[in-house]
C-alpha positions in Angstrom: 33.8 26.0 49.3 30.5 27.5 48.2 27.6 25.3 48.2 25.9 24.5 44.9 22.2 24.8 44.7 20.5 21.4 44.5 18.7 20.9 41.2 15.3 19.3 41.4 14.4 16.7 38.9 11.0 16.8 37.3 8.8 14.0 38.5 8.8 11.1 36.1 5.4 10.1 35.0 4.5 6.5 34.2 5.4 5.7 30.6 2.4 5.9 28.3 1.8 2.8 26.1 2.5 3.4 22.5 -0.6 3.6 20.3 -0.9 0.5 18.2 -2.5 0.7 14.8 -3.5 -2.1 12.5 -0.2 -2.1 10.6 2.7 -3.8 12.3 5.9 -1.8 12.5 8.7 -4.1 13.6 10.7 -1.1 14.9 8.2 -0.6 17.7 8.6 -3.3 20.4 5.0 -3.4 21.4 3.9 -3.9 17.8 6.4 -6.8 17.3 4.5 -8.7 19.9 1.3 -8.4 17.9 2.8 -10.4 15.1 4.0 -13.1 17.4 0.5 -13.7 18.7 -0.8 -15.3 15.5 1.8 -14.8 12.8 0.6 -17.8 10.7 -2.9 -16.5 10.2 -1.6 -13.1 8.9 1.1 -14.8 6.7 -1.5 -17.2 5.3 -4.0 -14.6 4.4 -1.4 -12.4 2.8 -0.1 -15.4 0.8 -3.6 -16.4 -0.4 -4.5 -12.8 -1.3 -1.2 -12.3 -3.0 -1.7 -15.4 -5.2 -5.2 -14.2 -6.1 -4.0 -10.7 -7.0 -1.0 -12.0 -9.0 -3.4 -14.3 -11.0 -5.7 -11.3 -11.7 -2.7 -9.3 -12.9 -1.5 -12.2 -15.1 -5.0 -12.5 -16.5 -4.9 -8.8 -17.4 -1.6 -9.4 -19.3 -3.3 -12.2 -21.3 -6.3 -10.1 -22.1 -4.3 -7.1 -23.1 -0.8 -8.2 -24.3 1.8 -5.6 -25.1 4.6 -6.0 -27.7 8.1 -6.4 -26.3 9.2 -3.0 -27.4 5.8 -1.4 -27.0 4.6 1.0 -24.3 3.6 -1.1 -21.2 0.0 0.1 -21.1 -1.3 -3.0 -19.3 1.1 -2.5 -16.3 0.2 1.2 -16.2 -3.5 0.5 -16.2 -3.3 -2.4 -13.6 -1.2 -0.2 -11.3 -3.7 2.7 -11.6 -6.7 0.5 -11.0 -5.0 -1.1 -8.0 -4.2 2.2 -6.5 -7.8 3.4 -7.0 -9.1 0.3 -5.3 -6.6 0.8 -2.4 -8.0 4.3 -2.0 -11.6 3.0 -1.8 -10.6 0.1 0.5 -8.8 2.3 3.0 -11.6 4.8 3.3 -14.2 2.0 3.8 -12.2 0.1 6.4 -11.1 3.3 8.2 -14.3 5.3 8.1 -17.2 2.9 7.6 -16.5 -0.7 8.4 -14.8 -2.2 11.5 -13.2 -5.0 9.5 -11.9 -8.3 10.9 -8.1 -8.0 11.7 -7.3 -10.2 8.7 -9.2 -8.3 6.1 -6.6 -5.6 5.7 -3.6 -8.0 5.3 -5.6 -10.2 3.0 -7.0 -7.6 0.7 -4.8 -4.6 1.1 -1.4 -6.3 1.3 -2.2 -9.6 -0.3 -4.7 -9.1 -3.2 -3.8 -5.5 -4.1 -0.1 -6.0 -3.4 -0.2 -9.0 -5.8 -2.3 -7.2 -8.3 -0.3 -4.0 -8.5 3.1 -4.7 -10.0 5.6 -2.0 -9.3 8.4 -4.6 -9.8 7.3 -5.1 -13.4 7.1 -1.3 -13.7 10.8 -1.1 -12.8 11.6 -3.9 -15.2 9.6 -2.2 -18.0 11.5 1.0 -17.5 14.8 -0.8 -17.6 13.7 -2.7 -20.8 12.7 0.5 -22.5 16.0 2.3 -21.6 18.1 -0.7 -22.6 16.3 -0.9 -26.0 17.3 2.7 -26.7 13.9 4.2 -25.7 15.1 6.2 -22.8 12.5 9.0 -23.3 9.7 6.6 -23.4 11.0 4.9 -20.2 11.2 8.2 -18.4 7.7 9.2 -19.7 6.4 5.8 -18.5 8.1 6.4 -15.1 6.5 9.8 -14.6 3.1 8.8 -16.1 2.8 5.8 -13.9 3.7 7.8 -10.8 1.1 10.5 -11.7 -1.5 8.0 -12.6 -1.1 6.0 -9.4 -1.2 9.1 -7.2 -4.1 10.6 -9.0 -6.0 7.3 -8.9 -5.6 6.8 -5.1 -6.3 10.5 -4.4 -9.4 10.7 -6.6 -10.7 7.3 -5.3 -10.4 8.5 -1.7 -12.0 11.8 -2.5 -14.9 10.2 -4.5 -15.5 7.5 -1.8 -15.7 10.1 0.9 -18.1 12.2 -1.2 -20.3 9.2 -1.8 -20.3 8.2 1.8 -21.2 11.8 2.9 -24.0 11.9 0.3 -25.4 8.6 1.5 -25.4 9.9 5.1 -27.2 13.1 4.2 
């Protein structure tokens, strides 16, 4: 019986730790342990921030009410403003300021998550379509998407330009 050549296995290097960023991804085992260290602090700041953001959004709806069958301008503007603020905030805490670990969940997830209202956006689209205004609903769907993306992109761009100008 002919002898088979022995295959050599490549040496196994020590596993490298997974990089951990400030967002917690529950699919990554190492990041799951981050949440278990102090979950109540993160949950508390998100809750407080979300309440503040939702109150601000509700205030905007009181200041600028929209008729039931009218175009939901308030929701569109609130979402665009929220996305712009998210763009500025992310540049500042990523490029400029080493923020405390609870700032991002408080302001980014909590305040801005409570302020922007994409659930109301979906309900507004459904309301418009159910009322026979399908074209308006589709226009609102597209306009909000474009406004949100343009707001976050232009806010990131403008913030980086201002920061570069200040450093020059």
